[in-house]
C-alpha angles and dihedrals in degrees: 000000000000091000090051092050089050091052093048092046089051089054091051092050089049090053094046096045093051090058094053125094106242122343125183123184112230135185114263091238089057092061114110111269091242091055094050092046093049092049093048092047095048095040104028096167097040126111114230104230105178143336140211137190113223121199125190109174104307094336114105126190133170124223116204121189114211138182117206107182104305094338121099123206136183110201123194117206138176117239089260091058102259113146110231101173138007117200111196121187109226137178120261091247089058092066113107112256092246091054094047091047093051092051093045091050096049096036105027096165099036125114119224113231105175132009123198134182110215115208123189128191111243119181090339095310130106110242127180101240100179146324123252119208128186109212136186114208125215089261090055097253116144121223132182109210126192115204129183117236086253092058102259114140105234102178140359123195127181112226114218121217094229090064089055091048092048091055092047089055090055095051 
């Protein structure tokens, strides 16, 4: 089960990374000091797994992948160490009922592959902004669906296989 979750999570990361502007893997010790310190303070028991520098025009962010026990996180931070987004992998049964119901209603025959809780920092406080679910429909199409905590579908994006294959070639 754990190996399957790792494979599926790898596919999700491949999908997500291919949609980003410019991403460069970097060594954890090459992260800005403020980024490392913030991550260690917020996740004191977590193991830093990998890091990337993402550039979109003149905007730079760092993505740090962590493992805290059995929980996996991707944390986005500004160069000065401010957390902008925390992506936490969760189990399907950890989705709020309203979120699970909205997905089941719109995609009744789909199979959930990966579930993430997306937390943004608002006025210095962590707030769950939405849930992101990677689904496979009965006709084998992959969709990434963003759903508000109240169960409103915010965004749906079809994930094409060639993006997944392109990322695999780069690994």
